[in-house]
VEXNUBA-791989 format. One line per field, with one value per residue (C-alpha): residue in three letters; x, y, z. Coordinates in nm, 2 decimals. Example, Ala and Ser with C-alpha at 12.3 -4.5 7.8 and 13.67 -1.06 7.14 Angstrom:
% VEXNUBA-791989
code: [ALA,SER]
c1: [1.23,1.37]
c2: [-0.45,-0.11]
c3: [0.78,0.71]
END
This chain:
% VEXNUBA-791989
code: [MET,ALA,GLY,GLY,LYS,GLU,THR,THR,ARG,GLN,ARG,MET,ILE,ASN,ILE,MET,TYR,LEU,VAL,LEU,LEU,ALA,MET,LEU,ALA,LEU,ASN,VAL,SER,ASP,THR,ILE,LEU,ASP,ALA,PHE,LYS,ASN,ILE,ASN,ASP,SER,LEU,ASP,THR,SER,LYS,THR,ASN,VAL,ASN,THR,GLY,ILE,ASP,GLN,LEU,PHE,SER,SER,PHE,GLU,ASN,SER,LYS,LEU,LYS,GLU,GLU,PRO,ALA,ARG,ALA,GLN,PRO,ILE,TYR,ASP,LYS,ALA,LYS,GLN,ALA,LYS,ALA,ALA,ALA,ASP,GLU,LEU,ASN,ASN,TYR,ILE,GLU,GLY,ILE,LYS,LYS,GLN,PHE,THR,ALA,ALA,GLY,ASP,GLY,ILE,ASN,PRO,GLU,THR,GLY,ASP,LEU,THR,ASN,ARG,ASP,ASN,GLN,ASP,ILE,ALA,PRO,ASN,LEU,MET,ILE,ASN,GLN,LYS,GLU,GLY,GLU,LYS,LEU,LYS,ALA,LYS,ILE,ASN,ALA,THR,ARG,GLU,LYS,LEU,ILE,SER,LEU,LEU,ASP,PRO,LYS,ASP,ARG,GLU,GLY,ILE,THR,PHE,SER,LEU,GLU,ALA,LYS,ASP,PRO,ALA,ARG,LYS,ARG,LYS,GLY,ASN,TRP,GLN,GLU,THR,LEU,PHE,GLY,GLU,GLY,THR,PRO,LEU,THR,ALA,ALA,MET,THR,ILE,LEU,THR,LYS,LEU,GLN,THR,ASP,THR,LYS,ASN,ALA,GLU,ALA,GLU,VAL,VAL,LYS,LYS,LEU,PHE,GLY,ASN,MET,ASP,LYS,ALA,VAL,VAL,ASN,ILE,ASP,LYS,PHE,ALA,ALA,VAL,ALA,VAL,ALA,PRO,THR,SER,TYR,VAL,ILE,GLN,GLY,GLN,PRO,TYR,THR,ALA,GLU,VAL,PHE,LEU,THR,ALA,SER,ASP,SER,LYS,SER,ASN,PRO,GLU,ILE,ILE,VAL,GLY,GLY,GLY,LYS,LEU,ASN,VAL,ARG,ASP,GLY,LYS,GLY,THR,TYR,THR,GLY,SER,THR,GLY,SER,VAL,GLY,VAL,PHE,LYS,TRP,VAL,GLY,THR,VAL,ARG,ILE,LYS,GLN,THR,ASP,GLY,GLN,ILE,LYS,GLU,TYR,ARG,THR,PRO,GLU,GLN,THR,TYR,GLN,VAL,ALA,LYS,PRO,SER,ALA,THR,VAL,SER,SER,THR,LYS,MET,ASN,VAL,ILE,TYR,ALA,GLY,ILE,PRO,ASN,PRO,PHE,SER,VAL,SER,ALA,ALA,GLY,PHE,PRO,LEU,GLU,SER,VAL,LYS,ALA,SER,ILE,SER,GLY,GLY,SER,MET,SER,GLY,GLY,ASN,GLY,ASN,TYR,MET,VAL,ASN,VAL,SER,GLY,GLY,GLN,VAL,GLY,SER,GLU,VAL,SER,ILE,ASN,VAL,SER,ALA,SER,ASN,ALA,GLY,LYS,THR,VAL,ASN,LEU,GLY,VAL,GLN,LYS,PHE,ARG,VAL,LYS,ALA,ILE,PRO,ALA,PRO,ILE,ALA,LYS,VAL,GLY,GLY,ARG,ILE,GLY,GLY,ASP,VAL,SER,SER,VAL,GLN,LEU,LYS,SER,GLU,THR,GLU,ILE,GLU,ALA,ASP,LEU,ASP,ASP,PHE,PRO,PHE,ASP,VAL,SER,PHE,LYS,ILE,LEU,ARG,TYR,LYS,ILE,THR,VAL,ILE,LYS,PRO,ARG,SER,GLU,ALA,VAL,THR,ILE,ALA,GLY,SER,GLY,GLY,ASN,PHE,GLY,GLY,ALA,VAL,ARG,SER,ALA,MET,ASN,ALA,ILE,THR,PRO,GLY,SER,LYS,VAL,PHE,PHE,ASP,ASP,ILE,VAL,SER,GLN,GLY,PRO,ASP,GLY,ARG,GLN,ARG,ILE,LEU,PRO,SER,VAL,SER,PHE,ASN,VAL,LYS]
c1: [0.00,0.27,0.56,0.63,0.92,1.19,1.24,1.57,1.70,1.63,1.81,2.11,2.13,2.11,2.39,2.61,2.55,2.67,2.98,3.07,3.01,3.23,3.51,3.48,3.57,3.91,3.99,3.80,3.98,3.89,3.79,3.53,3.41,3.38,3.18,2.93,2.92,2.84,2.56,2.42,2.40,2.24,1.98,1.91,1.85,1.63,1.43,1.38,1.26,1.01,0.88,0.84,0.64,0.42,0.35,0.26,0.02,-0.16,-0.17,-0.32,-0.58,-0.68,-0.72,-0.91,-1.09,-1.14,-1.31,-1.50,-1.63,-1.58,-1.82,-1.63,-1.28,-1.28,-1.26,-0.98,-0.80,-0.83,-0.66,-0.38,-0.33,-0.31,-0.05,0.15,0.13,0.25,0.54,0.64,0.63,0.88,1.09,1.12,1.20,1.49,1.60,1.62,1.86,2.07,2.10,2.23,2.49,2.60,2.64,2.83,3.05,3.16,2.94,3.01,3.36,3.33,3.61,3.46,3.10,3.08,3.08,3.40,3.45,3.30,3.53,3.43,3.30,3.17,2.91,2.65,2.67,2.65,2.34,2.16,2.25,2.36,2.10,1.84,1.76,1.78,1.51,1.28,1.34,1.27,0.93,0.84,0.93,0.71,0.43,0.44,0.44,0.13,-0.03,0.03,-0.09,-0.41,-0.51,-0.55,-0.84,-0.77,-0.74,-0.48,-0.26,-0.16,0.06,0.26,0.63,0.79,1.09,1.00,1.03,1.27,1.31,1.56,1.80,1.70,2.01,2.01,2.39,2.40,2.22,1.90,1.80,1.96,2.28,2.31,2.29,2.44,2.64,3.01,3.25,3.00,3.15,2.95,2.91,2.78,2.52,2.42,2.38,2.16,1.93,1.91,1.82,1.54,1.41,1.41,1.22,0.97,0.90,0.88,0.63,0.43,0.43,0.31,0.02,-0.08,-0.07,-0.29,-0.54,-0.57,-0.58,-0.91,-1.08,-1.00,-1.13,-1.42,-1.74,-2.01,-2.11,-2.14,-2.36,-2.58,-2.46,-2.63,-2.53,-2.60,-2.58,-2.58,-2.58,-2.49,-2.80,-3.07,-3.08,-2.83,-2.77,-2.74,-2.38,-2.28,-2.20,-2.43,-2.22,-2.30,-2.11,-2.17,-2.05,-2.12,-2.27,-2.26,-2.47,-2.57,-2.91,-2.95,-2.92,-3.14,-2.96,-3.09,-3.09,-3.12,-3.15,-3.19,-3.25,-3.54,-3.54,-3.63,-3.84,-3.60,-3.68,-3.43,-3.16,-3.26,-3.43,-3.61,-3.57,-3.83,-3.70,-3.91,-4.01,-4.23,-4.00,-3.75,-3.38,-3.08,-3.11,-2.85,-2.87,-2.65,-2.76,-2.63,-2.64,-2.59,-2.54,-2.47,-2.16,-2.07,-1.90,-2.21,-2.07,-2.26,-2.08,-2.18,-2.13,-2.21,-2.30,-2.14,-2.34,-2.63,-2.78,-3.11,-3.27,-3.63,-3.75,-4.09,-4.30,-4.25,-4.31,-4.12,-4.34,-4.18,-4.26,-4.01,-4.08,-4.02,-3.66,-3.52,-3.27,-3.28,-2.95,-2.81,-2.99,-2.96,-3.19,-3.28,-3.26,-3.35,-3.15,-3.21,-3.17,-3.38,-3.18,-2.90,-2.86,-2.88,-2.53,-2.39,-2.55,-2.35,-2.45,-2.24,-2.32,-2.16,-2.14,-2.22,-2.17,-2.35,-2.32,-2.48,-2.52,-2.73,-3.00,-3.03,-2.84,-2.82,-2.75,-2.60,-2.53,-2.42,-2.62,-2.39,-2.54,-2.89,-3.03,-2.79,-2.82,-2.64,-2.62,-2.66,-2.48,-2.59,-2.36,-2.35,-2.11,-2.18,-1.95,-1.66,-1.71,-1.87,-2.18,-2.31,-2.69,-2.76,-2.75,-3.04,-3.03,-3.18,-3.24,-3.10,-3.35,-3.33,-3.53,-3.85,-3.84,-3.98,-4.23,-4.14,-4.35,-4.37,-4.52,-4.64,-4.84,-4.78,-4.95,-5.30,-5.46,-5.28,-5.30,-5.02,-4.96,-4.92,-4.69,-4.47,-4.43,-4.27,-3.89,-3.79,-3.88,-3.84,-3.85,-4.09,-4.13,-4.48,-4.59,-4.24,-4.14,-3.80,-3.74,-3.54,-3.42,-3.37,-3.21,-3.29,-2.98,-3.13,-3.45,-3.60,-3.89,-4.10,-4.33,-4.60,-4.78,-5.09,-5.00,-4.63,-4.37,-4.27,-3.96,-3.75,-3.48,-3.25,-3.22,-2.94,-3.03,-3.38,-3.39,-3.55,-3.28,-3.14,-3.32,-3.56,-3.67,-3.71,-3.93,-4.14,-4.19,-4.32,-4.59,-4.94,-5.29,-5.36,-5.00,-4.89,-4.58,-4.40,-4.12,-3.96,-3.62,-3.62,-3.32,-3.30,-3.05,-3.12,-2.90,-2.79,-2.62,-2.85,-3.00,-3.36,-3.56,-3.89,-4.22,-4.30,-4.50,-4.74,-4.95,-5.24,-5.20,-5.53]
c2: [0.00,0.24,0.11,0.31,0.36,0.61,0.92,0.95,1.22,1.00,0.70,0.92,1.05,0.70,0.58,0.87,0.78,0.42,0.54,0.78,0.53,0.28,0.54,0.61,0.25,0.33,0.68,0.98,1.26,1.62,1.56,1.31,1.54,1.83,1.61,1.54,1.91,1.99,1.73,1.86,2.21,2.09,1.89,2.19,2.41,2.14,2.13,2.51,2.50,2.23,2.41,2.73,2.53,2.39,2.74,2.85,2.56,2.66,3.03,2.95,2.72,2.97,3.25,3.05,2.73,2.80,3.13,3.01,2.68,2.68,2.40,2.15,2.29,2.32,1.94,1.91,2.21,2.07,1.74,1.93,2.13,1.80,1.68,2.00,1.97,1.60,1.69,1.99,1.79,1.53,1.81,1.99,1.67,1.60,1.96,1.90,1.61,1.83,2.08,1.81,1.71,2.07,2.12,1.80,1.88,2.22,2.43,2.55,2.64,2.98,2.90,2.58,2.65,2.29,2.14,2.20,1.83,1.71,1.41,1.28,0.92,0.87,1.15,1.02,0.65,0.74,0.95,0.75,0.40,0.39,0.65,0.50,0.83,0.65,0.40,0.69,0.86,0.54,0.51,0.88,0.85,0.55,0.70,1.02,0.82,0.63,0.95,1.12,0.81,0.79,1.14,1.02,0.84,0.47,0.51,0.79,0.57,0.33,0.58,0.69,0.74,0.93,0.77,0.88,0.54,0.38,0.01,-0.23,-0.38,-0.70,-0.87,-0.91,-0.91,-0.55,-0.44,-0.25,0.09,0.31,0.11,0.12,0.50,0.61,0.31,0.28,0.48,0.74,1.09,1.36,1.56,1.24,1.19,1.55,1.51,1.20,1.40,1.68,1.41,1.28,1.63,1.67,1.33,1.47,1.78,1.58,1.35,1.64,1.81,1.49,1.44,1.81,1.80,1.49,1.64,1.98,1.80,1.64,1.98,1.97,1.62,1.59,1.56,1.62,1.36,1.56,1.39,1.66,1.93,2.23,2.52,2.86,3.21,3.51,3.87,4.16,4.34,4.31,4.69,4.81,5.16,5.20,5.16,4.97,4.59,4.33,4.08,3.76,3.48,3.13,2.84,2.49,2.42,2.09,1.96,1.64,1.52,1.31,1.60,1.91,2.21,2.47,2.81,3.12,3.49,3.76,3.51,3.34,3.00,2.97,2.69,2.46,2.24,2.03,2.20,2.55,2.82,3.13,3.46,3.73,4.07,4.35,4.63,4.83,5.12,5.29,5.26,5.02,4.69,4.43,4.07,3.76,3.40,3.13,2.76,2.49,2.13,1.81,1.64,1.27,1.29,1.44,1.79,2.09,2.29,2.65,2.86,3.22,3.39,3.72,4.03,4.09,4.43,4.54,4.89,4.98,5.30,5.47,5.43,5.77,5.97,6.28,6.58,6.91,7.23,7.30,7.68,7.68,7.54,7.84,7.92,8.25,8.43,8.53,8.28,7.91,7.71,7.37,7.07,6.71,6.47,6.10,5.83,5.52,5.21,5.38,5.43,5.80,5.79,5.69,5.98,6.30,6.63,6.93,7.27,7.49,7.86,7.83,7.62,7.31,7.17,6.88,6.52,6.20,6.34,6.69,6.99,7.37,7.56,7.91,8.14,8.50,8.80,8.83,8.51,8.66,8.60,8.31,7.93,7.69,7.31,7.05,6.73,6.41,6.10,5.78,5.51,5.17,4.87,5.10,5.32,5.66,5.67,6.00,6.00,6.33,6.70,6.95,7.32,7.60,7.97,8.21,8.47,8.77,8.78,8.99,9.36,9.42,9.68,9.97,10.00,10.22,10.05,9.78,10.03,10.11,10.45,10.60,10.77,10.75,10.94,11.18,10.99,10.65,10.80,10.97,10.64,10.47,10.42,10.30,10.24,9.87,9.66,9.36,9.08,8.95,8.60,8.46,8.10,8.20,8.39,8.68,9.00,9.33,9.64,10.01,10.20,10.55,10.74,11.09,11.21,11.51,11.67,11.93,12.09,12.30,12.66,12.57,12.50,12.14,12.02,11.74,11.56,11.27,10.97,10.71,10.35,10.25,10.41,10.75,10.95,11.30,11.55,11.29,11.22,11.59,11.63,11.33,11.47,11.80,11.64,11.77,11.66,11.77,11.71,11.50,11.28,11.13,10.87,10.84,10.77,10.46,10.23,9.88,9.60,9.22,8.92,8.90,9.24,9.41,9.75,9.83,10.16,10.10,10.27,10.58,10.56,10.85,10.92,11.16,11.26,11.28]
c3: [0.00,0.10,-0.10,-0.41,-0.64,-0.53,-0.75,-0.95,-0.71,-0.41,-0.56,-0.65,-0.29,-0.15,-0.38,-0.27,0.10,0.03,-0.16,0.11,0.39,0.21,0.18,0.56,0.63,0.46,0.58,0.71,0.52,0.49,0.14,0.25,0.53,0.29,0.06,0.34,0.41,0.05,0.04,0.36,0.21,-0.11,0.09,0.31,0.00,-0.15,0.18,0.18,-0.18,-0.11,0.19,-0.02,-0.27,0.00,0.13,-0.22,-0.25,0.07,-0.03,-0.37,-0.23,0.04,-0.21,-0.47,-0.38,-0.01,-0.10,-0.40,-0.27,0.11,0.18,-0.04,0.01,0.39,0.47,0.21,0.36,0.71,0.60,0.44,0.76,0.95,0.70,0.75,1.13,1.13,0.90,1.10,1.42,1.28,1.12,1.46,1.64,1.40,1.43,1.81,1.75,1.52,1.80,2.03,1.77,1.73,2.10,2.15,1.85,2.00,1.77,1.42,1.29,1.13,0.88,0.74,0.82,0.94,1.29,1.48,1.57,1.24,1.22,1.57,1.54,1.89,1.94,1.69,1.79,2.16,2.12,1.85,1.96,2.32,2.43,2.19,2.03,1.69,1.80,1.90,1.57,1.37,1.55,1.48,1.11,1.06,1.26,1.06,0.73,0.84,0.95,0.61,0.42,0.63,0.53,0.16,0.00,-0.05,-0.42,-0.38,-0.15,-0.43,-0.60,-0.30,-0.39,-0.11,0.07,0.42,0.59,0.85,0.75,0.88,0.62,0.45,0.58,0.96,0.99,0.88,1.19,1.23,1.07,1.33,1.35,0.97,0.96,1.29,1.41,1.50,1.29,1.17,1.16,1.32,0.99,0.82,1.09,1.05,0.67,0.73,0.96,0.69,0.44,0.67,0.70,0.32,0.29,0.54,0.34,0.01,0.17,0.30,-0.05,-0.22,0.02,0.01,-0.38,-0.39,-0.14,-0.32,-0.65,-0.55,-0.60,-0.97,-1.05,-1.29,-1.09,-1.35,-1.61,-1.93,-2.19,-2.34,-2.58,-2.74,-2.96,-2.82,-2.97,-2.73,-2.84,-2.61,-2.74,-3.00,-3.04,-3.31,-3.44,-3.82,-3.93,-3.62,-3.64,-3.49,-3.29,-3.11,-2.95,-3.08,-2.87,-2.75,-2.41,-2.22,-1.94,-1.74,-1.86,-1.54,-1.31,-1.26,-1.13,-0.89,-1.05,-0.84,-0.94,-0.68,-0.40,-0.58,-0.74,-1.11,-1.26,-1.43,-1.73,-1.92,-1.71,-1.81,-1.61,-1.74,-1.56,-1.60,-1.49,-1.34,-1.58,-1.34,-1.33,-1.57,-1.54,-1.58,-1.40,-1.33,-1.22,-1.17,-1.19,-0.97,-1.08,-0.82,-0.93,-0.73,-0.84,-0.84,-0.51,-0.35,-0.32,-0.45,-0.71,-0.76,-1.08,-1.13,-1.45,-1.56,-1.46,-1.69,-1.77,-1.92,-1.95,-1.90,-2.07,-2.09,-2.40,-2.57,-2.89,-2.99,-3.09,-3.17,-3.34,-3.62,-3.58,-3.21,-3.20,-3.02,-2.76,-2.57,-2.54,-2.20,-1.98,-1.90,-2.12,-1.98,-2.22,-2.18,-2.40,-2.44,-2.71,-2.74,-2.66,-2.48,-2.10,-2.01,-1.86,-2.20,-2.39,-2.44,-2.59,-2.71,-2.88,-3.13,-3.06,-2.69,-2.38,-2.25,-1.90,-1.71,-1.79,-1.73,-1.96,-1.81,-1.95,-1.94,-2.26,-2.26,-2.56,-2.56,-2.68,-2.98,-3.12,-3.15,-3.49,-3.57,-3.56,-3.32,-3.35,-3.07,-3.14,-2.96,-2.93,-2.72,-2.62,-2.78,-2.72,-2.64,-2.94,-2.98,-3.20,-3.35,-3.31,-3.49,-3.50,-3.44,-3.51,-3.30,-3.36,-3.11,-3.00,-2.78,-2.46,-2.52,-2.40,-2.06,-1.95,-1.73,-1.41,-1.10,-0.80,-1.03,-1.25,-1.61,-1.58,-1.53,-1.23,-0.89,-0.57,-0.47,-0.15,-0.34,-0.60,-0.34,-0.15,-0.45,-0.44,-0.78,-1.14,-1.25,-1.56,-1.56,-1.81,-1.80,-1.92,-2.00,-1.91,-1.76,-1.45,-1.60,-1.42,-1.59,-1.45,-1.53,-1.64,-1.68,-1.73,-1.73,-1.51,-1.60,-1.35,-1.45,-1.16,-1.20,-1.31,-1.31,-1.58,-1.66,-1.47,-1.63,-1.43,-1.54,-1.32,-1.30,-1.21,-1.10,-0.76,-0.69,-0.52,-0.50,-0.73,-0.85,-0.49,-0.42,-0.74,-0.63,-0.28,-0.44,-0.64,-0.57,-0.68,-1.04,-1.14,-1.44,-1.41,-1.71,-1.71,-2.05,-2.22,-2.00,-2.08,-1.94,-1.97,-1.97,-1.88,-2.24,-2.21,-2.47,-2.39,-2.46,-2.47,-2.29,-2.35,-2.14,-1.82,-1.74,-1.43,-1.35,-0.99,-0.79]
END
């Protein structure tokens, strides 16, 4: 069950041990000791590389399978952690023996990087054979091997190839496992190299078990026996001149299983493995949804698949009605515009104007043109983004008109009979624009007031601005019943900067 073929690297290492041990029987030279040191360093590097690979396996599994399919991945992950814990325990135990070797061998020689008493042939046999540390190590190695193998499914145990095992030699006269490796005549540096080799075997065994465990997540678990050709287009709404594209591919399914399909927390009715989703169209806007398909696999686990995010747009039924004679923009004030295009989300629609400025977005804009444009035409261009490209949707022209002239008023009156008390209480002349859809403010730049009192000559005074002040105020205060008061040469200015001369205002004072 547990006996597999050794890898090429493992066979080469074992042969090198035999050659070196044979040479030891003849002479323990510095050359031989250096060779053991080099092998030890190579094994230590190999052990580090294997350990790094194991850490990467765990990291990859934690960041993918454990997050995507936690219900199925967690039991596998727990077994892998048990394998790691068992291997770490044995590795640490061996590391403890190595520390005893180092202490007994008077530490590390800084010149050679090896043990100070590396040629000592008594330390290893004394600790491993006489103090029976080798017997304990043998038991721990075999227990760890069995622990690692037990974590695998029976069918995965057949291909085990790792060499982590402490077996006595086939020939009794050669002694047991610990005597063969650590017996009489074994230099301390050779014993240290053997321990490093056992640590490398431990890490290799851990790596093989972890790979097999994690590999179970990628095994085929759905019986595919039904196929269908499918064509999917991103949209069925295409603008003239733009290409119509669709993906055509083959789908596969298991005819003997009926998946569970969920959208927005609700289960769909499934027939022949397909569910039909009906999205809400009760309100306008852009709506997004994702479908989740859950299917039971051959191992009893539930596999979950998610569709890419889908988008659909709901728009109000609409018709466009416009008067071709009323396509106007008033100069000097913000003109509100609503811009949309059938088949395009509002956020993808853009508008721009020639001869003016246009601000806003998401369907709502403000258009501004200067008074200098009065009498000319400007064009509003509409475009939209479609599949990453800009599509021009058309141009519409508008005539620029001036804001109508306002009417001059005093106290809200445009003339007529007024009491002297009422007229004296007024403080300004103002310009008012009646019955206009925009809230527009005008200012009075200048005017003239003429007061004709009974049996007196007419007095004309020029006023600046709209307020009654200075000489105008004095003339107003002197008004008596029977007087006539005229406001003329009234000049106003609107937000477009254009100046207008307004009709005169006359009062009969009672």
